Structure formats: structure tokens, C-alpha cells
C-alpha positions as CSV (number, residue, x, y, z in Angstrom):
1,M,26.9,-5.7,-24.4
2,K,22.9,-6.0,-24.9
3,Y,20.9,-8.1,-22.2
4,E,17.9,-9.6,-22.5
5,V,15.2,-10.1,-20.0
6,I,13.8,-13.1,-19.5
7,E,12.3,-14.0,-16.4
8,D,9.8,-10.1,-15.7
9,F,10.5,-8.3,-13.0
10,V,10.9,-4.7,-11.4
11,D,14.4,-3.0,-11.0
12,L,14.4,-1.9,-7.5
13,E,17.6,0.2,-8.4
14,D,16.1,2.5,-11.4
15,N,12.9,3.8,-9.9
16,N,11.0,0.9,-9.6
17,H,11.3,0.8,-13.8
18,E,9.4,-2.6,-14.6
19,Y,10.9,-5.5,-17.3
20,S,8.9,-7.5,-18.8
21,K,9.9,-11.0,-20.3
22,N,12.3,-10.2,-24.3
23,D,12.4,-6.7,-23.3
24,E,15.9,-4.9,-23.8
25,Y,18.0,-4.1,-20.7
26,P,17.9,-1.7,-20.0
27,H,15.5,0.8,-21.4
28,K,16.1,3.3,-23.8
29,D,16.5,5.8,-21.4
30,K,19.6,4.3,-19.2
31,K,22.7,4.2,-21.0
32,I,24.5,0.6,-20.0
33,E,27.7,2.5,-19.1
34,D,25.6,4.1,-16.0
35,I,24.9,0.2,-14.6
36,S,27.7,-1.2,-12.4
37,K,28.9,-5.0,-13.3
38,E,27.9,-5.8,-10.1
39,R,24.6,-5.1,-11.3
40,I,24.8,-6.6,-14.3
41,K,26.3,-9.9,-12.5
42,A,23.2,-10.0,-9.9
43,L,20.5,-9.8,-12.4
44,S,22.8,-12.4,-14.4
45,T,22.8,-14.8,-11.9
46,K,20.8,-16.1,-9.3
47,N,22.7,-13.6,-7.1
48,N,19.6,-11.5,-6.4
49,K,16.5,-10.9,-3.6
50,R,14.5,-13.3,-6.2
51,N,16.9,-15.5,-7.0
52,K,16.6,-15.8,-10.3
53,V,18.2,-15.2,-13.5
54,L,16.2,-12.3,-14.7
55,I,18.9,-11.0,-17.9
56,K,20.8,-12.7,-20.3
57,A,23.5,-11.6,-22.7
58,V,22.7,-11.3,-26.3
59,K,24.9,-10.5,-29.2
60,E,23.9,-7.5,-31.0
61,D,23.1,-9.2,-34.5
62,Q,21.2,-11.8,-31.7
63,K,19.2,-8.9,-30.7
64,E,18.2,-7.8,-34.6
65,E,17.1,-11.0,-35.5
66,T,14.9,-11.1,-32.4
67,K,13.2,-8.0,-33.5
68,N,12.6,-9.4,-36.8
69,A,11.4,-12.6,-35.8
70,K,8.4,-10.5,-33.8
71,K,7.7,-8.4,-37.2
């Protein structure tokens, strides 16, 4: 599963990596397999320090369409 950032945030559990809206989560140097299900759940719900949904799941082909639309 891929995720897209919907709200700018700094990932306190990833060396303060900064994410901007529309970025892919996780960044290219981090594998999704290395991120706990609990962390994904926290970021994709309001159950985090910001009390905001920060990422959303996207289908593989949906992410490609978004990239192509930006070109």
C-alpha cells in the first residue's frame, strides 16, 4: 500500500523528516515494511500529537495518475 501526505508534518519517528502535502509516504529512503502498523494507523487517523489525519492510502495506479496530472 502507498500513502500520500495530506497535511504538512515533521515525522518525529524518522529523524524529523519533513513531509509536505502531496508527498509520498514514506520517503524514497525508507521502506514501508520498516514502518509499524501502529505508526501508519496513528498518521492516518487523528490518533497522533497533531490530532489531524496526516496521510491517506492511495492505490498504486491512483498515485501514478496524480504524478502524471502534475506534469
